[in-house]
C-alpha positions as MATLAB code, in Angstrom:
seq = 'MSQSASIWLLIALAALAANLPFLNQRRLAVWPAPSGRKSLGLRLLELVFWYFVTGGIGKALEAHAGQIHSQDWEFYAVTAALFLTLAFPGFVYRYLLKRGR';
ca = [
     -16.117  -17.192   16.740;
     -16.353  -18.502   13.202;
     -13.236  -19.260   11.222;
     -13.992  -16.510    8.710;
     -14.404  -13.928   11.459;
     -11.134  -14.943   13.103;
      -9.295  -14.593    9.777;
     -10.647  -11.072    9.226;
      -9.852  -10.182   12.821;
      -6.272  -11.339   12.342;
      -5.893   -9.363    9.095;
      -7.190   -6.194   10.765;
      -4.922   -6.778   13.762;
      -1.925   -7.296   11.448;
      -2.666   -4.048    9.598;
      -2.865   -2.158   12.889;
       0.254   -3.799   14.347;
       2.285   -3.215   11.172;
       1.577    0.524   11.235;
       1.861    1.000   14.990;
       5.654    1.615   15.087;
       5.319    4.420   12.526;
       2.271    6.172   13.949;
       3.522    6.970   17.460;
       6.674    8.064   19.280;
       6.367    5.561   22.139;
       8.440    2.409   22.462;
       6.170   -0.612   21.902;
       3.264    1.882   22.019;
       3.614    2.082   25.820;
       6.810    3.780   27.064;
       7.912    7.215   25.874;
      11.131    7.386   23.889;
      13.957    8.997   25.916;
      14.801   11.614   23.281;
      11.183   12.181   22.292;
      11.734   10.651   18.835;
      12.330    7.080   17.726;
      14.965    6.150   15.189;
      14.244    4.080   12.089;
      16.186    1.156   13.571;
      14.012    1.117   16.667;
      10.899    1.293   14.504;
      12.080   -1.719   12.487;
      12.810   -3.669   15.678;
       9.302   -2.874   16.873;
       7.960   -4.047   13.513;
       9.651   -7.419   14.040;
       8.263   -7.581   17.584;
       4.714   -6.870   16.411;
       5.122   -9.459   13.622;
       5.801  -12.151   16.220;
       2.985  -10.932   18.499;
       0.543  -11.067   15.581;
       1.844  -14.507   14.622;
       1.328  -15.725   18.174;
      -2.246  -14.480   18.174;
      -2.790  -16.167   14.822;
      -1.422  -19.413   16.185;
      -3.728  -19.157   19.209;
      -6.721  -18.578   16.944;
      -5.693  -21.587   14.853;
      -5.390  -23.732   17.972;
      -8.834  -22.608   19.082;
     -10.287  -23.574   15.686;
      -8.648  -27.004   15.621;
      -5.291  -28.670   15.155;
      -2.242  -26.473   14.534;
      -0.614  -27.140   11.171;
       3.195  -27.119   11.110;
       4.733  -24.484    8.835;
       7.954  -24.408    6.847;
      10.165  -21.412    6.127;
       8.118  -20.447    3.050;
       5.112  -19.622    5.218;
       7.152  -17.268    7.391;
       8.773  -15.617    4.366;
       5.375  -14.916    2.802;
       3.798  -13.654    6.034;
       6.795  -11.395    6.725;
       6.500   -9.934    3.217;
       2.765   -9.408    3.740;
       3.430   -7.734    7.104;
       5.945   -5.375    5.466;
       3.399   -4.581    2.764;
       0.809   -3.780    5.410;
       3.347   -1.445    7.090;
       3.819    0.644    3.947;
       1.106    3.270    4.687;
       2.622    4.034    8.095;
       6.116    4.277    6.592;
       4.869    6.672    3.905;
       3.109    8.795    6.513;
       6.188    8.993    8.747;
       9.013    9.409    6.220;
       7.760   10.286    2.748;
       4.941   12.809    3.190;
       5.986   16.440    3.188;
       4.472   18.205    6.165;
       4.824   21.840    7.145;
       7.350   22.120    9.970;
];
């Protein structure tokens, strides 16, 4: 896989993973929630989990392409902010859109 393709794959995967906690009622997209609904706190914990999963996949893709570059705290702060930005559409869908109930 080319380096450009792996970058676009990682961006698409990050967008999907960032919205996953807000688009379903299952814990980690696998197990059903006991009460049938997830709380905001659980959704945020899942968001952190998916951030680290996406980061691990990114690190694996970087290792496959060549040598892994060490990162400082600034890199993680920027990628966390980007991940939160990518999660915004799912948050809006879940909590801010008015739907007929």
